[in-house]
C-alpha positions in Angstrom: 11.4 -25.6 -105.6 9.8 -28.3 -103.3 8.2 -28.1 -99.9 10.5 -26.6 -97.3 11.5 -28.7 -94.3 10.9 -25.9 -91.9 9.0 -22.6 -92.2 11.3 -20.1 -93.8 10.7 -16.7 -92.2 12.9 -13.7 -91.4 11.4 -13.0 -88.0 14.5 -13.7 -86.0 17.5 -11.9 -84.5 17.9 -8.3 -85.5 14.7 -8.5 -87.5 12.8 -9.4 -84.3 14.4 -6.5 -82.5 13.3 -4.1 -85.3 9.7 -5.4 -85.1 9.7 -5.0 -81.3 11.0 -1.4 -81.4 9.6 0.0 -84.6 6.5 -1.9 -85.6 4.1 -0.7 -82.8 1.0 0.8 -84.4 -1.4 0.5 -87.3 -5.1 0.3 -88.0 -5.1 -3.4 -87.5 -4.9 -3.0 -83.7 -8.3 -1.4 -83.2 -9.8 -3.4 -86.0 -9.0 -6.8 -84.6 -9.8 -5.7 -81.1 -13.3 -4.8 -82.2 -13.5 -8.3 -83.8 -12.6 -10.0 -80.5 -15.1 -7.8 -78.6 -17.7 -8.7 -81.2 -17.2 -12.4 -81.5 -16.1 -13.2 -77.9 -13.4 -14.4 -75.6 -11.1 -16.2 -74.9 -9.2 -15.3 -78.1 -6.0 -16.4 -79.7 -3.6 -14.2 -81.7 -2.0 -16.5 -84.2 1.4 -15.1 -85.3 1.4 -12.6 -82.5 5.0 -11.7 -83.1 6.4 -9.1 -80.7 2.9 -8.3 -79.3 1.9 -5.3 -81.5 -1.8 -6.4 -81.1 -1.5 -8.7 -78.1 0.0 -6.4 -75.5 -2.6 -3.6 -76.1 -5.3 -6.2 -75.8 -3.9 -7.6 -72.5 -3.5 -4.0 -71.2 -7.3 -3.5 -71.9 -8.1 -6.6 -69.9 -9.0 -8.9 -72.8 -8.4 -12.6 -72.4 -6.1 -13.3 -75.3 -3.3 -15.9 -75.8 -0.5 -15.7 -78.3 1.5 -18.0 -80.5 4.2 -17.5 -83.0 6.7 -19.7 -84.9 9.7 -17.5 -83.8 10.9 -17.8 -80.2 12.9 -14.5 -80.7 9.6 -12.6 -81.5 7.9 -14.2 -78.4 10.9 -13.2 -76.2 10.4 -9.6 -77.2 6.7 -9.9 -76.7 7.1 -11.3 -73.2 9.6 -8.6 -72.2 7.3 -5.8 -73.3 4.4 -7.3 -71.5 6.5 -7.8 -68.3 7.5 -4.2 -68.3 3.7 -3.4 -68.1 3.1 -5.9 -65.4 1.4 -8.3 -67.7 1.8 -12.1 -68.0 0.8 -13.4 -71.4 0.3 -17.0 -72.2 2.6 -17.5 -75.2 3.3 -20.6 -77.2 6.2 -21.2 -79.7 4.2 -23.0 -82.4 3.8 -22.7 -86.1 0.2 -22.5 -87.3 0.3 -25.9 -88.9 1.6 -27.4 -85.6 -1.0 -25.7 -83.4 -1.8 -27.9 -80.4 -2.9 -25.8 -77.4 -4.8 -26.7 -74.2 -7.5 -24.1 -74.7 -10.4 -23.6 -77.1 -11.3 -20.1 -78.3 -14.3 -18.0 -79.3 -12.2 -15.9 -81.6 -8.9 -16.6 -83.4 -7.2 -13.7 -85.2 -4.5 -14.0 -87.8 -3.0 -10.7 -88.7 -0.3 -10.5 -91.4 0.8 -14.1 -91.0 -1.2 -16.4 -93.3 0.9 -17.7 -96.2 4.3 -17.1 -94.6 6.7 -20.0 -94.5 6.3 -21.2 -98.0 4.1 -24.3 -97.9 0.5 -24.5 -99.3 0.0 -27.8 -97.5 1.1 -26.3 -94.2 -1.4 -23.4 -94.8 -4.2 -25.9 -95.3 -3.2 -27.8 -92.2 -3.0 -24.5 -90.3 -6.6 -23.7 -91.1 -7.6 -27.2 -90.0 -5.8 -26.7 -86.7 -7.3 -23.3 -86.1 -10.8 -24.8 -86.8 -10.2 -27.5 -84.3 -9.2 -24.9 -81.6 -12.4 -22.9 -82.0 -15.4 -23.4 -79.7 -18.7 -24.2 -81.4 -19.9 -21.0 -83.0 -16.4 -19.5 -82.8 -14.9 -17.3 -85.6 -11.6 -16.9 -87.4 -10.8 -13.4 -88.5 -7.9 -13.4 -90.9 -6.3 -10.8 -93.2 -4.3 -11.5 -96.3 -2.5 -9.0 -98.5 -3.9 -9.4 -102.0 -0.8 -9.3 -104.1 -2.6 -10.2 -107.3 -6.3 -10.3 -108.1 -6.3 -13.3 -110.4 -4.2 -15.4 -112.7 -3.9 -12.7 -115.4 -2.5 -10.2 -112.9 -0.2 -12.9 -111.5 1.1 -13.7 -115.0 1.6 -10.0 -115.8 3.5 -9.5 -112.5 5.7 -12.6 -113.3 6.6 -11.2 -116.8 7.6 -7.9 -115.2 9.8 -9.5 -112.6 11.3 -12.5 -114.4 14.3 -10.8 -116.0 15.3 -8.8 -113.0 15.7 -11.5 -110.3 17.3 -11.6 -107.9 16.9 -7.9 -107.2 20.1 -6.1 -106.4 21.4 -6.3 -102.8 21.9 -3.1 -100.8 23.1 -2.2 -97.3 20.3 -1.5 -94.8 19.5 2.1 -93.8 20.3 2.5 -90.1 18.0 3.9 -87.4 18.6 4.4 -83.7 17.8 1.5 -81.5 16.5 1.5 -77.9 19.7 0.1 -76.6 21.8 3.0 -77.9 23.0 1.3 -81.1 21.7 1.4 -84.6 19.7 -1.2 -86.5 18.5 -1.5 -90.1 16.7 -3.8 -92.5 16.8 -4.1 -96.3 14.6 -6.6 -98.2 14.7 -7.8 -101.8 12.9 -10.2 -104.0 15.2 -13.1 -105.0 13.1 -15.8 -106.6 9.6 -16.8 -107.8 8.3 -20.3 -108.3 5.4 -19.7 -110.8 4.1 -23.3 -110.6 3.8 -23.4 -106.8 3.1 -19.6 -106.6 5.7 -19.1 -103.9 7.6 -15.9 -103.7 11.0 -15.9 -101.9 12.2 -12.7 -100.3 15.5 -12.0 -98.5 16.1 -9.7 -95.6 19.5 -8.3 -94.6 19.6 -7.0 -91.0 22.4 -5.2 -89.3 23.1 -3.9 -85.9 25.9 -1.3 -85.3 27.3 0.1 -82.1 29.8 2.9 -81.7 30.7 2.6 -85.4 31.3 -1.2 -85.2 29.3 -3.8 -87.0 27.8 -6.0 -84.2 25.5 -8.2 -86.2 25.0 -8.9 -89.9 22.2 -11.4 -90.6 20.5 -12.6 -93.7 17.1 -14.3 -93.4 14.7 -15.8 -96.0 11.0 -15.5 -96.2 8.8 -17.7 -98.4 5.3 -16.3 -99.2 2.5 -18.3 -100.8 0.4 -16.3 -103.2 -3.3 -17.0 -103.1 -6.3 -15.6 -105.0 -9.5 -14.7 -103.1 -11.6 -17.6 -104.4 -8.8 -20.0 -103.6 -8.7 -18.8 -100.0 -12.5 -19.3 -99.7 -12.1 -22.9 -101.0 -9.3 -23.6 -98.5 -11.5 -22.2 -95.6 -14.4 -24.4 -96.7 -12.2 -27.5 -97.0 -11.0 -26.8 -93.4 -14.6 -26.8 -92.2 -15.4 -23.1 -92.0 -18.6 -21.5 -93.2 -20.1 -19.1 -93.8 -17.4 -16.7 -94.7 -17.7 -12.9 -95.1 -15.0 -11.0 -97.1 -14.2 -7.3 -96.8 -11.4 -5.0 -97.8 -9.3 -3.1 -95.3 -9.7 -2.2 -91.7 -12.4 0.4 -91.8 -10.2 3.4 -92.5 -10.0 5.7 -95.5 -6.4 5.0 -96.6 -6.6 3.5 -100.1 -3.6 1.3 -99.3 -5.8 -0.7 -96.8 -7.9 -1.9 -99.7 -5.3 -4.4 -100.8 -5.9 -6.3 -97.6 -8.7 -8.8 -97.7 -10.3 -9.7 -94.3 -12.0 -13.0 -94.0 -14.5 -13.6 -91.1 -15.0 -17.4 -91.1 -17.5 -19.0 -88.9 -17.8 -22.6 -87.7 -20.9 -24.0 -89.2 -20.5 -27.3 -87.4 -19.3 -28.2 -83.9 -15.5 -28.0 -83.7 -13.6 -31.3 -83.7 -11.5 -31.7 -80.5 
């Protein structure tokens, strides 16, 4: 399994509609808002999606731009913002292609690092973010720690190897805002142990009046990194010092699987 030609994500079509209508809350919203208020504005929400974080920040009067690899997600974000009388600055760019006219005091990356399936693109994405930060600026990035080290990774591989791809199943439907029904169902289909890339598949359906209106299948490639590896990647991109914490400040044990990296710019940013 080599490098993909384009980022392979499932954030399109019906999946984007689902994100826009049903993925609206979470502890990350207040956590990353506090980070922006702490480290300064203007800020950039990398991988802003349908505006789960971005729109509340704009509503609060924060100076935050957004970018995302999916035009579909950005369209939902823009529509939501417009309904609230807001006019966000949105850019359809992948992280590794970041080329924006502004520089930022804070860049946040919530739930997006490692998506797309290319370690080299991830390294380039960090370099691009570093170049978009003002001197003294900070990147705040979370990452779901799927394994804690090579032994855990090998153990997980052994458990999954004989059962891939996972069985396909029809999505469970839920009411949508437009009077129809939408549903998603994901499954693990492949693992590249050498590259440490996990391939997931999402089936998305939209029904209306008992008729199937859309039936889509999208692929998401996820790079698996260990904590120390991410620290090395940040250092190679020019960040330092880096503080690492677990979770978003809440008491839910599930939060602890998320690492949060606060990466400063030790040297003046290259522009």
